[in-house]
C-alpha positions as CSV (number, residue, x, y, z in Angstrom):
1,M,9.0,77.0,-115.8
2,T,7.0,73.9,-114.7
3,G,5.3,72.7,-111.7
4,D,8.1,70.1,-111.1
5,G,10.8,72.9,-111.3
6,L,8.7,74.7,-108.8
7,L,8.4,72.1,-106.3
8,A,12.3,71.0,-106.6
9,R,12.8,74.6,-105.6
10,R,10.7,74.9,-102.8
11,R,11.8,74.3,-99.4
12,L,10.1,72.8,-96.4
13,S,11.1,73.1,-92.5
14,L,11.0,70.2,-90.3
15,V,8.2,71.9,-88.5
16,D,6.3,72.2,-91.6
17,L,6.8,68.4,-92.4
18,L,5.9,67.1,-89.2
19,D,2.6,69.2,-89.4
20,R,1.5,67.7,-92.7
21,L,2.7,64.0,-91.6
22,L,0.6,64.1,-88.5
23,A,-2.4,66.0,-89.9
24,G,-2.9,62.6,-92.3
25,G,-1.2,60.2,-90.0
26,V,1.7,58.3,-90.6
27,V,2.1,54.3,-90.1
28,V,5.5,52.7,-89.0
29,A,6.1,49.0,-89.6
30,G,9.5,47.2,-89.5
31,D,10.8,43.8,-88.2
32,L,14.4,44.0,-86.6
33,T,16.4,40.7,-85.8
34,L,19.4,40.0,-84.1
35,C,21.5,37.1,-84.8
36,I,24.9,35.7,-84.0
37,A,26.2,32.8,-86.0
38,D,23.1,32.7,-88.0
39,V,21.3,32.0,-84.6
40,D,18.1,34.1,-84.2
41,L,18.6,35.7,-80.6
42,V,15.9,38.5,-80.6
43,R,13.2,39.6,-82.9
44,I,11.2,42.7,-82.7
45,D,8.1,43.4,-84.9
46,L,7.0,47.1,-85.1
47,H,3.6,48.4,-86.1
48,A,2.7,51.9,-84.9
49,L,0.3,54.7,-86.2
50,I,1.3,58.2,-85.6
51,S,-1.4,60.9,-86.0
52,S,-2.3,64.0,-84.3
53,I,-4.8,64.1,-81.5
54,D,-8.2,64.8,-82.4
55,D,-11.4,65.6,-79.5
56,R,-13.7,64.0,-81.8
57,V,-12.1,60.5,-81.5
58,P,-11.2,59.0,-78.1
59,A,-8.1,57.5,-77.2
60,P,-8.3,53.4,-77.1
61,W,-6.9,53.7,-73.6
62,E,-9.5,55.9,-72.1
63,E,-12.1,54.4,-69.9
64,A,-15.8,54.9,-71.0
65,G,-17.0,56.3,-67.7
66,V,-14.2,58.8,-66.9
């Protein structure tokens, strides 16, 4: 059996999938435009980085003196 066959049979739980994604980080990017009669009413741009928390990298919203 080839490696592809083993990979196809392997099942991943949702928790394992989230653990793998958060360990490496995930970038989500997208654009959403709401139009009526070819008139743009609302435009939403989304750019987000989702990753696990690490004590070695401080959160960007923490104050330096705290």
